[in-house]
N, C-alpha and C positions, 0 to 999 in steps of 0.2 A: 435360601437359607439365611439365618440370622447371622450377621457379622460378630465375630468375637472381638476382633481389632482389626485395624489397619496396618500391615507392616510393609515396608518398601526400602529399597536400597537407591541412595542417591550417590552419583558419581560427579565429581568436580573436574575442573579444568586441568588439575595436576594428575587426573587418574586414580584419585584416593576415593574409597567407597564408605559410607557410613549407613548404619540402619536408621530409618525413620518409622516412628510408630505413632498411633493414635489409638485411643480408647474406643471402644464399641460406640459410645454415646456421640462421639464426634467423627467417626469413620465415614458415614454417608455424606457429611457436610463436607468433608476434606476431599472425598472423591469426586465431588461437585466441582472443586476448585482446580483439580489438576487434570492432565492429560499426559499419558504416557508418551514419552518422546520430546516433550516440551522442557525448555529450559527455563527456571524461575529463580527470582531473587526472593529468599524465604526470610521472613522475620517475625518476631513473636512467637518463639518456641522456647521449650526447656531443653537444657543439655543435662543427660543423667549418665552415670556408668553403664557401659554395656552390660549385658547379661553375662554372668559368670559361665553359663552352660548354653548351649546350642545357638552359639553366636553365628549370624548368617554372614558377617564379615569380620575380619581380625582388626577391628577399630576399639580403642579403649572407651570411647564415649557412643552415646546414640541421642538422637534428636526425638523429641517428644512434642508432637503437635495436638493443637486443640483448635475450638472455634475462632480464637483470637489470632491464630496463625495467618499471616498474610503471605500468598503465593502470587507474586508479580511476574508475568511472562517477560522474558527477555528476548528481543527479536533480533536484535545485532549481536553476533557472537564474534569474539575476537580469537577463540581457542576452540579446537575440535574436542568434543566431550564425547566419549565412548558410550554406546546403548547398551552394553554387556561389561561385565566384570566377572573373571572366573578365578576361583581358588582351588584349582585341581590339585591332587597329588599322585604320585606315580602309583600304578596299579601293585607293584611289589610293597610299596609302603602301607598299604590297606590293612593288613593284619596288625600292625603296630598301633592301628586306631580304634581297634576293638576296646569297648567300654570306655572310650575317651570321648566326652561330650562336650568340650570347650568350644570347639568350632565345627560346623557342618562342613563335610568335605565332599568335592566332587559334584557341587550344585552350581547351576546356572545362575548368575545373579543379573537381575535387569535394573535399569536406573529410570529415573525420570529426567533424563538428560534429553540430547537432540536426536535428530535422525538425519542430520547433513553430513 
């Protein structure tokens, strides 16, 4: 299938998660630059307000990647970066989320972090 966009979740050394995205025209190029589980120093990207609805993480901002974005692998780590980030809610709270679309609930979030 044809990619519409590339969307990923990045997690930092403080276990904070942020949404990263690239438009369809840049998605294949970006996918060739990154490997899931690797830690990167990322530069040359835009910061934009996060989407008002259907957020995948509750961060106020999101990162926008393009062909100019640089992903430099970091091989020496000084902190443990988790591979997954979860934003679950209790089952009994699910009815209160009906028709509320600001953030997706109960989904597993993967990062471009490390596997150490």
